[in-house]
VEXZAFI-400469 format. One record per residue (C-alpha): residue number from 1; chain; y, x, z. Coordinates in nm, 4 decimals. Example, Ala and Ser with C-alpha at 12.3 -4.5 7.8 and 13.67 -1.06 7.14 Angstrom:
<sites>
SITE/n/chain/y/x/z
SITE/1/A/-0.4500/1.2300/0.7800
SITE/2/A/-0.1060/1.3670/0.7140
</sites>
This chain:
<sites>
SITE/n/chain/y/x/z
SITE/1/A/-8.0786/2.9114/4.7818
SITE/2/A/-8.2660/3.0959/5.0571
SITE/3/A/-8.1561/3.1009/5.4181
SITE/4/A/-8.0835/3.4758/5.4052
SITE/5/A/-7.8607/3.4356/5.1009
SITE/6/A/-7.6684/3.1534/5.2685
SITE/7/A/-7.6305/3.3693/5.5783
SITE/8/A/-7.5030/3.6661/5.3753
SITE/9/A/-7.2494/3.4565/5.1857
SITE/10/A/-7.1231/3.3087/5.5104
SITE/11/A/-7.0862/3.6593/5.6562
SITE/12/A/-6.8781/3.7776/5.3576
SITE/13/A/-6.6552/3.4719/5.3742
SITE/14/A/-6.6051/3.5132/5.7475
SITE/15/A/-6.5218/3.8815/5.7018
SITE/16/A/-6.2556/3.8023/5.4424
SITE/17/A/-6.1021/3.5234/5.6514
SITE/18/A/-6.0999/3.7382/5.9646
SITE/19/A/-5.9076/4.0289/5.8128
SITE/20/A/-5.6928/3.8673/5.5432
SITE/21/A/-5.5995/3.5186/5.6647
SITE/22/A/-5.4115/3.6399/5.9774
SITE/23/A/-5.2010/3.8650/5.7589
SITE/24/A/-5.1082/3.5815/5.5232
SITE/25/A/-5.0269/3.3472/5.8097
SITE/26/A/-4.8049/3.5900/5.9972
SITE/27/A/-4.4783/3.4238/6.1094
SITE/28/A/-4.1539/3.5032/5.9327
SITE/29/A/-3.9594/3.5717/6.2500
SITE/30/A/-3.8890/3.9373/6.3242
SITE/31/A/-3.8452/4.1429/6.0106
SITE/32/A/-4.0869/4.4318/5.9954
SITE/33/A/-4.1380/4.7094/5.7498
SITE/34/A/-4.4224/4.6829/5.5021
SITE/35/A/-4.4709/5.0579/5.5365
SITE/36/A/-4.2367/5.2519/5.7612
SITE/37/A/-4.0468/5.5252/5.5821
SITE/38/A/-4.1335/5.8748/5.6874
SITE/39/A/-3.8824/6.0415/5.9125
SITE/40/A/-3.8895/6.3629/5.7130
SITE/41/A/-3.9783/6.3927/5.3470
SITE/42/A/-4.2920/6.5843/5.2602
SITE/43/A/-4.2498/6.9268/5.0988
SITE/44/A/-4.1448/6.8838/4.7377
SITE/45/A/-4.0253/6.5260/4.7845
SITE/46/A/-3.6670/6.4199/4.7168
SITE/47/A/-3.4634/6.1635/4.9077
SITE/48/A/-3.2461/5.9033/4.7383
SITE/49/A/-2.9313/6.0720/4.8715
SITE/50/A/-3.0361/6.4020/4.7126
SITE/51/A/-3.0961/6.2295/4.3808
SITE/52/A/-2.7535/6.0656/4.3946
SITE/53/A/-2.5842/6.3994/4.4651
SITE/54/A/-2.7723/6.5598/4.1773
SITE/55/A/-2.6797/6.2737/3.9441
SITE/56/A/-2.3111/6.3153/4.0288
SITE/57/A/-2.3202/6.6577/3.8642
SITE/58/A/-2.5887/6.6214/3.5984
SITE/59/A/-2.6302/6.2567/3.4912
SITE/60/A/-2.5597/6.2292/3.1141
SITE/61/A/-2.3787/5.8969/3.1497
SITE/62/A/-2.1361/6.0442/3.4022
SITE/63/A/-2.0739/6.3424/3.1727
SITE/64/A/-1.9731/6.1038/2.8941
SITE/65/A/-1.7500/5.9038/3.1301
SITE/66/A/-1.5702/6.2201/3.2425
SITE/67/A/-1.5147/6.3107/2.8773
SITE/68/A/-1.3495/5.9726/2.8257
SITE/69/A/-1.1251/6.0345/3.1248
SITE/70/A/-1.0182/6.3749/2.9874
SITE/71/A/-0.9268/6.2022/2.6594
SITE/72/A/-0.6842/5.9753/2.8450
SITE/73/A/-0.5310/6.2732/3.0227
SITE/74/A/-0.4890/6.4452/2.6868
SITE/75/A/-0.2977/6.1415/2.5587
SITE/76/A/-0.0641/6.1631/2.8566
SITE/77/A/-0.0112/6.5347/2.8009
SITE/78/A/0.0616/6.4712/2.4327
SITE/79/A/0.3593/6.2537/2.5314
SITE/80/A/0.5196/6.5287/2.7403
SITE/81/A/0.7698/6.6509/2.4716
SITE/82/A/1.1134/6.4886/2.4990
SITE/83/A/1.1607/6.4351/2.1249
SITE/84/A/0.9136/6.2423/1.9079
SITE/85/A/0.9215/6.4895/1.6178
SITE/86/A/1.0187/6.8487/1.5511
SITE/87/A/1.3618/6.9239/1.4037
SITE/88/A/1.3828/6.9424/1.0245
SITE/89/A/1.5465/7.2463/0.8684
SITE/90/A/1.6487/7.2116/0.5067
SITE/91/A/1.8162/7.4291/0.2448
SITE/92/A/1.9396/7.4163/-0.1118
SITE/93/A/2.0623/7.6685/-0.3632
SITE/94/A/2.1897/7.6220/-0.7152
SITE/95/A/2.3968/7.7746/-0.9946
SITE/96/A/2.7277/7.6268/-1.1126
SITE/97/A/2.8463/7.7100/-1.4630
SITE/98/A/3.1532/7.6236/-1.6696
SITE/99/A/3.3635/7.7855/-1.9431
SITE/100/A/3.5115/8.0212/-1.6938
SITE/101/A/3.1701/8.1554/-1.5960
SITE/102/A/2.9078/8.0799/-1.3334
SITE/103/A/2.8614/8.1022/-0.9572
SITE/104/A/2.5949/8.0327/-0.6906
SITE/105/A/2.6209/7.7362/-0.4485
SITE/106/A/2.4008/7.7121/-0.1429
SITE/107/A/2.3649/7.5105/0.1753
SITE/108/A/2.1552/7.4510/0.4868
SITE/109/A/2.0920/7.1487/0.7123
SITE/110/A/1.9295/7.0716/1.0455
SITE/111/A/1.8160/6.7193/1.1519
SITE/112/A/1.6578/6.5797/1.4662
SITE/113/A/1.5117/6.2322/1.5213
SITE/114/A/1.6082/6.0547/1.8454
SITE/115/A/1.4372/5.7603/2.0130
SITE/116/A/1.6912/5.5136/2.1436
SITE/117/A/1.4707/5.2104/2.2283
SITE/118/A/1.2571/5.3579/2.5088
SITE/119/A/0.9541/5.4288/2.2894
SITE/120/A/0.8589/5.7443/2.4784
SITE/121/A/0.8458/5.5720/2.8168
SITE/122/A/0.6281/5.2965/2.6694
SITE/123/A/0.3913/5.5499/2.5162
SITE/124/A/0.3662/5.7346/2.8473
SITE/125/A/0.2973/5.4052/3.0233
SITE/126/A/0.0191/5.3326/2.7739
SITE/127/A/-0.1208/5.6837/2.8268
SITE/128/A/-0.1211/5.6381/3.2051
SITE/129/A/-0.2972/5.3042/3.1578
SITE/130/A/-0.5556/5.4866/2.9453
SITE/131/A/-0.6098/5.7365/3.2286
SITE/132/A/-0.6484/5.4490/3.4748
SITE/133/A/-0.9018/5.2846/3.2470
SITE/134/A/-1.0938/5.6118/3.2181
SITE/135/A/-1.1033/5.6401/3.5984
SITE/136/A/-1.2263/5.2799/3.6272
SITE/137/A/-1.4910/5.3415/3.3609
SITE/138/A/-1.6034/5.6521/3.5497
SITE/139/A/-1.6434/5.4511/3.8701
SITE/140/A/-1.8326/5.1825/3.6782
SITE/141/A/-2.0596/5.4513/3.5327
SITE/142/A/-2.1175/5.5916/3.8829
SITE/143/A/-2.2162/5.2448/4.0019
SITE/144/A/-2.4513/5.1921/3.7069
SITE/145/A/-2.6202/5.5255/3.7801
SITE/146/A/-2.6346/5.4335/4.1489
SITE/147/A/-2.8037/5.1033/4.0644
SITE/148/A/-3.0403/5.2606/3.8144
SITE/149/A/-3.1486/5.5259/4.0639
SITE/150/A/-3.1933/5.2698/4.3409
SITE/151/A/-3.4149/5.0546/4.1218
SITE/152/A/-3.6180/5.3446/3.9858
SITE/153/A/-3.6549/5.4983/4.3334
SITE/154/A/-3.8015/5.1838/4.4886
SITE/155/A/-4.0153/5.1157/4.1815
SITE/156/A/-4.1564/5.4678/4.2187
SITE/157/A/-4.2341/5.4044/4.5866
SITE/158/A/-4.4283/5.0910/4.4932
SITE/159/A/-4.6053/5.2784/4.2124
SITE/160/A/-4.7099/5.5472/4.4613
SITE/161/A/-4.8564/5.2817/4.6909
SITE/162/A/-5.0558/5.1524/4.3939
SITE/163/A/-5.1907/5.5043/4.3348
SITE/164/A/-5.2938/5.5327/4.7006
SITE/165/A/-5.4699/5.1979/4.6825
SITE/166/A/-5.6429/5.3023/4.3606
SITE/167/A/-5.7601/5.6253/4.5261
SITE/168/A/-5.9102/5.4292/4.8117
SITE/169/A/-6.0866/5.1923/4.5738
SITE/170/A/-6.2372/5.4882/4.3869
SITE/171/A/-6.3728/5.6208/4.7178
SITE/172/A/-6.5011/5.2736/4.8023
SITE/173/A/-6.6781/5.2407/4.4659
SITE/174/A/-6.8318/5.5872/4.4989
SITE/175/A/-6.9666/5.4882/4.8397
SITE/176/A/-7.1163/5.1719/4.6879
SITE/177/A/-7.2961/5.3785/4.4244
SITE/178/A/-7.4365/5.6104/4.6930
SITE/179/A/-7.5539/5.3242/4.9155
SITE/180/A/-7.7018/5.1310/4.6241
SITE/181/A/-7.8856/5.4436/4.5112
SITE/182/A/-8.0286/5.4997/4.8565
SITE/183/A/-8.1447/5.1379/4.8810
SITE/184/A/-8.3018/5.1634/4.5363
SITE/185/A/-8.4826/5.4814/4.6370
SITE/186/A/-8.6082/5.3091/4.9513
SITE/187/A/-8.7372/5.0195/4.7427
SITE/188/A/-8.5052/4.7706/4.9146
SITE/189/A/-8.3398/4.6513/4.5939
SITE/190/A/-8.3665/4.6620/4.2157
SITE/191/A/-8.1726/4.8807/3.9729
SITE/192/A/-7.9208/4.6025/3.9002
SITE/193/A/-7.7021/4.6686/4.2081
SITE/194/A/-7.6857/5.0346/4.1110
SITE/195/A/-7.5715/4.9446/3.7583
SITE/196/A/-7.3094/4.7037/3.8943
SITE/197/A/-7.1826/4.9639/4.1401
SITE/198/A/-7.1587/5.2255/3.8632
SITE/199/A/-6.9658/4.9832/3.6411
SITE/200/A/-6.7332/4.9071/3.9310
SITE/201/A/-6.6776/5.2812/3.9840
SITE/202/A/-6.5870/5.3306/3.6171
SITE/203/A/-6.3400/5.0437/3.6379
SITE/204/A/-6.1849/5.1854/3.9567
SITE/205/A/-6.1434/5.5257/3.7942
SITE/206/A/-5.9627/5.3871/3.4898
SITE/207/A/-5.7430/5.1811/3.7210
SITE/208/A/-5.6622/5.5046/3.9057
SITE/209/A/-5.5621/5.6691/3.5764
SITE/210/A/-5.3390/5.3721/3.4873
SITE/211/A/-5.1744/5.3735/3.8311
SITE/212/A/-5.1093/5.7479/3.8136
SITE/213/A/-4.9596/5.7103/3.4650
SITE/214/A/-4.7293/5.4312/3.5859
SITE/215/A/-4.6184/5.6467/3.8808
SITE/216/A/-4.5481/5.9381/3.6477
SITE/217/A/-4.3431/5.7072/3.4233
SITE/218/A/-4.1314/5.5936/3.7198
SITE/219/A/-4.0712/5.9561/3.8207
SITE/220/A/-3.9620/6.0357/3.4636
SITE/221/A/-3.7215/5.7417/3.4817
SITE/222/A/-3.5730/5.8971/3.7962
SITE/223/A/-3.5380/6.2292/3.6135
SITE/224/A/-3.3721/6.0641/3.3135
SITE/225/A/-3.1223/5.8707/3.5246
SITE/226/A/-3.0266/6.1625/3.7504
SITE/227/A/-3.0355/6.4465/3.4968
SITE/228/A/-3.3303/6.6043/3.6795
SITE/229/A/-3.5491/6.8426/3.4730
SITE/230/A/-3.8218/6.6303/3.3143
SITE/231/A/-4.0715/6.9184/3.3397
SITE/232/A/-4.0921/6.8547/3.7144
SITE/233/A/-3.9754/6.4962/3.7765
SITE/234/A/-3.8725/6.4161/4.1361
SITE/235/A/-4.1252/6.2781/4.3814
SITE/236/A/-3.9456/6.0126/4.5919
SITE/237/A/-3.9551/6.0480/4.9693
SITE/238/A/-3.9852/5.7618/5.2138
SITE/239/A/-4.1670/5.4328/5.2559
SITE/240/A/-4.1290/5.0817/5.1238
SITE/241/A/-3.8654/4.9702/5.3737
SITE/242/A/-3.7912/4.6230/5.5069
SITE/243/A/-3.6688/4.3104/5.3225
SITE/244/A/-3.3252/4.1926/5.4319
SITE/245/A/-3.1462/3.8611/5.3822
SITE/246/A/-2.8127/3.8867/5.1930
SITE/247/A/-2.4750/3.7723/5.3296
SITE/248/A/-2.3474/3.4257/5.2455
SITE/249/A/-2.2592/3.3422/4.8862
SITE/250/A/-1.8924/3.2908/4.9731
SITE/251/A/-1.8742/3.6364/5.1291
SITE/252/A/-2.0524/3.7922/4.8328
SITE/253/A/-1.8055/3.6309/4.5917
SITE/254/A/-1.5100/3.7569/4.7942
SITE/255/A/-1.6454/4.1114/4.7990
SITE/256/A/-1.7310/4.1021/4.4280
SITE/257/A/-1.3758/4.0071/4.3275
SITE/258/A/-1.2375/4.3033/4.5209
SITE/259/A/-1.5042/4.5695/4.4704
SITE/260/A/-1.6991/4.5085/4.1488
SITE/261/A/-1.6527/4.8314/3.9418
SITE/262/A/-1.7311/4.6533/3.6135
SITE/263/A/-1.4634/4.3939/3.6895
SITE/264/A/-1.2146/4.6690/3.7756
SITE/265/A/-1.2953/4.8476/3.4482
SITE/266/A/-1.2315/4.5343/3.2438
SITE/267/A/-0.9034/4.4686/3.4254
SITE/268/A/-0.7977/4.8281/3.3548
SITE/269/A/-0.8822/4.7783/2.9860
SITE/270/A/-0.6578/4.4699/2.9723
SITE/271/A/-0.3692/4.6611/3.1300
SITE/272/A/-0.4167/4.9489/2.8886
SITE/273/A/-0.4167/4.7351/2.5750
SITE/274/A/-0.1139/4.5393/2.6965
SITE/275/A/0.0738/4.8648/2.7384
SITE/276/A/-0.0515/4.9840/2.3991
SITE/277/A/0.0657/4.6606/2.2346
SITE/278/A/0.4121/4.6898/2.3905
SITE/279/A/0.4360/5.0503/2.2700
SITE/280/A/0.3178/4.9595/1.9192
SITE/281/A/0.5732/4.6808/1.8851
SITE/282/A/0.8578/4.9032/2.0002
SITE/283/A/0.7473/5.1827/1.7653
SITE/284/A/0.8845/4.9835/1.4704
SITE/285/A/1.2420/5.0197/1.5933
SITE/286/A/1.4400/5.2413/1.3481
SITE/287/A/1.5092/5.5776/1.5098
SITE/288/A/1.8259/5.7550/1.3926
SITE/289/A/1.8292/6.1124/1.2684
SITE/290/A/2.1325/6.3188/1.3606
SITE/291/A/2.2032/6.6427/1.1842
SITE/292/A/2.4486/6.9031/1.0724
SITE/293/A/2.4839/7.0532/0.7254
SITE/294/A/2.6573/7.3678/0.5989
SITE/295/A/2.7430/7.4241/0.2356
SITE/296/A/2.9176/7.6993/0.0458
SITE/297/A/3.0473/7.6260/-0.2996
SITE/298/A/3.1929/7.8690/-0.5481
SITE/299/A/3.4064/7.7600/-0.8422
SITE/300/A/3.3735/8.0106/-1.1289
SITE/301/A/3.7014/8.1893/-1.1573
SITE/302/A/3.8297/8.0186/-0.8424
SITE/303/A/3.8108/8.0428/-0.4635
SITE/304/A/3.4931/7.9954/-0.2540
SITE/305/A/3.4772/7.6715/-0.0426
SITE/306/A/3.2937/7.6294/0.2904
SITE/307/A/3.1906/7.2758/0.3940
SITE/308/A/3.0526/7.1497/0.7305
SITE/309/A/2.9061/6.7991/0.7524
SITE/310/A/2.7605/6.5808/1.0297
SITE/311/A/2.4752/6.3589/0.9052
SITE/312/A/2.3246/6.0326/1.0257
SITE/313/A/2.0222/5.8546/0.8736
SITE/314/A/1.7725/5.5881/0.9775
SITE/315/A/1.4603/5.4345/0.8197
SITE/316/A/1.4560/5.0721/0.7108
SITE/317/A/1.1488/4.8926/0.8552
SITE/318/A/1.1117/4.6632/0.5560
SITE/319/A/0.7550/4.7021/0.4337
SITE/320/A/0.5409/4.8294/0.7223
SITE/321/A/0.7332/4.9163/1.0372
SITE/322/A/0.4860/4.8950/1.3282
SITE/323/A/0.2928/4.5961/1.1984
SITE/324/A/-0.0501/4.7635/1.1439
SITE/325/A/-0.0533/4.9302/1.4863
SITE/326/A/0.0650/4.6128/1.6597
SITE/327/A/-0.1985/4.3986/1.4886
SITE/328/A/-0.4775/4.6365/1.5915
SITE/329/A/-0.3468/4.6570/1.9482
SITE/330/A/-0.3295/4.2760/1.9688
SITE/331/A/-0.6901/4.2497/1.8515
SITE/332/A/-0.8024/4.5049/2.1142
SITE/333/A/-0.6145/4.3111/2.3816
SITE/334/A/-0.7750/3.9805/2.2777
SITE/335/A/-1.1222/4.1344/2.3041
SITE/336/A/-1.0483/4.2877/2.6458
SITE/337/A/-0.9098/3.9578/2.7812
SITE/338/A/-1.2153/3.7711/2.6518
SITE/339/A/-1.4536/4.0220/2.8159
SITE/340/A/-1.2677/3.9982/3.1472
SITE/341/A/-1.2723/3.6193/3.1366
SITE/342/A/-1.6426/3.6113/3.0570
SITE/343/A/-1.7171/3.8481/3.3456
SITE/344/A/-1.5214/3.6334/3.5905
SITE/345/A/-1.6681/3.3040/3.4666
SITE/346/A/-2.0277/3.4205/3.4949
SITE/347/A/-1.9832/3.6130/3.8205
SITE/348/A/-2.0431/3.3165/4.0513
SITE/349/A/-2.3555/3.1993/3.8707
SITE/350/A/-2.5024/3.5498/3.8606
SITE/351/A/-2.4396/3.6059/4.2308
SITE/352/A/-2.5874/3.2701/4.3326
SITE/353/A/-2.8933/3.3199/4.1127
SITE/354/A/-2.9517/3.6739/4.2398
SITE/355/A/-2.8939/3.5765/4.6054
SITE/356/A/-3.1506/3.2984/4.5767
SITE/357/A/-3.3995/3.5416/4.4233
SITE/358/A/-3.3421/3.7890/4.7088
SITE/359/A/-3.3933/3.5160/4.9698
SITE/360/A/-3.7126/3.3954/4.8027
SITE/361/A/-3.8713/3.7367/4.7490
SITE/362/A/-3.7755/3.8522/5.0997
SITE/363/A/-3.9536/3.5491/5.2461
SITE/364/A/-4.2593/3.6239/5.0327
SITE/365/A/-4.2668/3.9850/5.1501
SITE/366/A/-4.2361/3.8761/5.5132
SITE/367/A/-4.5185/3.6232/5.4727
SITE/368/A/-4.7462/3.9066/5.3708
SITE/369/A/-4.6071/4.0957/5.6702
SITE/370/A/-4.7248/4.4333/5.7821
SITE/371/A/-5.0979/4.3721/5.7743
SITE/372/A/-5.1946/4.3366/5.4078
SITE/373/A/-5.1104/4.6827/5.2736
SITE/374/A/-5.2025/4.8927/5.5830
SITE/375/A/-5.5287/4.7025/5.6503
SITE/376/A/-5.6830/4.7657/5.3080
SITE/377/A/-5.8633/5.0702/5.4500
SITE/378/A/-6.0028/4.8718/5.7455
SITE/379/A/-6.1131/4.5816/5.5289
SITE/380/A/-6.2978/4.8008/5.2810
SITE/381/A/-6.4667/4.9906/5.5669
SITE/382/A/-6.5982/4.6622/5.7074
SITE/383/A/-6.7424/4.5647/5.3703
SITE/384/A/-6.8967/4.9128/5.3232
SITE/385/A/-7.0662/4.8880/5.6611
SITE/386/A/-7.2006/4.5394/5.5922
SITE/387/A/-7.3412/4.6497/5.2552
SITE/388/A/-7.4946/4.9623/5.4030
SITE/389/A/-7.6684/4.7538/5.6706
SITE/390/A/-7.7978/4.5138/5.4058
SITE/391/A/-7.6073/4.2197/5.5494
SITE/392/A/-7.4456/4.1385/5.2112
SITE/393/A/-7.5502/4.2139/4.8562
SITE/394/A/-7.3553/4.3891/4.5780
SITE/395/A/-7.2187/4.0648/4.4321
SITE/396/A/-7.0668/3.9639/4.7632
SITE/397/A/-6.9239/4.3129/4.8036
SITE/398/A/-6.7502/4.2925/4.4673
SITE/399/A/-6.6134/3.9448/4.5432
SITE/400/A/-6.4722/4.0575/4.8785
SITE/401/A/-6.3316/4.3751/4.7211
SITE/402/A/-6.1602/4.1722/4.4497
SITE/403/A/-6.0027/3.9422/4.7076
SITE/404/A/-5.8773/4.2325/4.9166
SITE/405/A/-5.7363/4.4036/4.6095
SITE/406/A/-5.5629/4.0874/4.4892
SITE/407/A/-5.3965/4.0361/4.8282
SITE/408/A/-5.2802/4.3955/4.8404
SITE/409/A/-5.1425/4.3861/4.4852
SITE/410/A/-4.9657/4.0555/4.5561
SITE/411/A/-4.7934/4.2145/4.8545
SITE/412/A/-4.6784/4.5085/4.6411
SITE/413/A/-4.5644/4.2715/4.3667
SITE/414/A/-4.3586/4.0754/4.6195
SITE/415/A/-4.1931/4.3943/4.7401
SITE/416/A/-4.1248/4.5087/4.3821
SITE/417/A/-3.9727/4.1722/4.2887
SITE/418/A/-3.7610/4.1796/4.6044
SITE/419/A/-3.6015/4.5110/4.5087
SITE/420/A/-3.5540/4.3973/4.1498
SITE/421/A/-3.3693/4.0881/4.2737
SITE/422/A/-3.1755/4.2968/4.5244
SITE/423/A/-3.0668/4.5311/4.2462
SITE/424/A/-2.9451/4.2377/4.0362
SITE/425/A/-2.7475/4.1028/4.3323
SITE/426/A/-2.5901/4.4396/4.4143
SITE/427/A/-2.5051/4.4867/4.0466
SITE/428/A/-2.3210/4.1544/4.0440
SITE/429/A/-2.1422/4.2174/4.3743
SITE/430/A/-2.0497/4.5766/4.2970
SITE/431/A/-2.1597/4.7309/4.6256
SITE/432/A/-2.4750/4.8044/4.8206
SITE/433/A/-2.6105/4.5091/5.0118
SITE/434/A/-2.5862/4.6917/5.3447
SITE/435/A/-2.2193/4.7631/5.2689
SITE/436/A/-2.1691/4.3966/5.1897
SITE/437/A/-2.3250/4.2991/5.5228
SITE/438/A/-2.0924/4.5392/5.7061
SITE/439/A/-1.7892/4.3914/5.5296
SITE/440/A/-1.9044/4.0424/5.6223
SITE/441/A/-1.9405/4.1455/5.9882
SITE/442/A/-1.5953/4.3051/5.9904
SITE/443/A/-1.4440/3.9931/5.8344
SITE/444/A/-1.6086/3.7784/6.1030
SITE/445/A/-1.4713/3.9957/6.3844
SITE/446/A/-1.1209/3.9669/6.2432
</sites>
């Protein structure tokens, strides 16, 4: 290997170490933002708060949850009448004949069923429990939409950073082609560097297309979750933010047991099916029917007779009673209790696993610090200048470029994994992590 080649390789290595190694070795003390969020969104961009407000009115999942709540209210309204059934009006008419002649007999009756075992109050209690469950399911749906939008919003921010990096690499590759062409025209190099630079440019352009497609997909996910028109999916406003450490596991568990919407929904389902089971069992009690009957009888050749009767009847719950309804209600209750128990048993493990993932990914993001993503432009400019001056050849340029790109993508991956882990933790706890930190602080002050 010639002295010049050794010198050029040493220059490329020194350039990489000078601009990348300090960023990787940055201390994990003060938490800094990877890319500070913009104070004001650019024209056409949408903040997370605006997306959440839009989703409250237009998200399909929330529309379905509200429909379920209206069904429970309809059940409560259906139990408003005082009597379980409408009165029954009956009538009869017939002809009586004997040797003396014939005459017409007729009669009418009116019956009303009465509930004497408190069935109506139990049905109304079950209907109110159904309304409560619908409200809990609506809150759980709101939280799921909240989580989905949070995750998609931050994923879109990372995807946009990848597009910006891809744009810069396309510019970098175009500059390489221009410089290599000039050096070829000046007779300073062969055609091989030009071919390598052109191949690198083609690769950068297809990477730009892939990054733009991924960003578009994340924006469509935002539109789908929030009910935004898919013809013009929202463009998220803001920057990547700053990784934060979660509260202690004990505090997270305490908050989860009191605030988790999914846990509240399952508890409401258990209460509803218990009330439904009590109502179904009581429904088998025989309800009496009280009535009054009027009859008029005519004896051919004799006087007409008028008869008034009071009637009382009741069904005999021998074959069915309320058994089918009670069996189905018991099965629904068993399923709801099992789901609630499973949620509670796995809650601690899910929170601990997610909290550990948040801690780990936050540390990774802080190790990369603030220098890796913002300094991509500076690093590539240094390499461009060295190549233009002939201090390094095309192979060394591509090696340095690959190392810079890998560091930048690793930093973005760390940030993406951090928000994925944060979303899993917030989903398990049932509240935003910042809210959880505030609750922890308030608990400490008390």
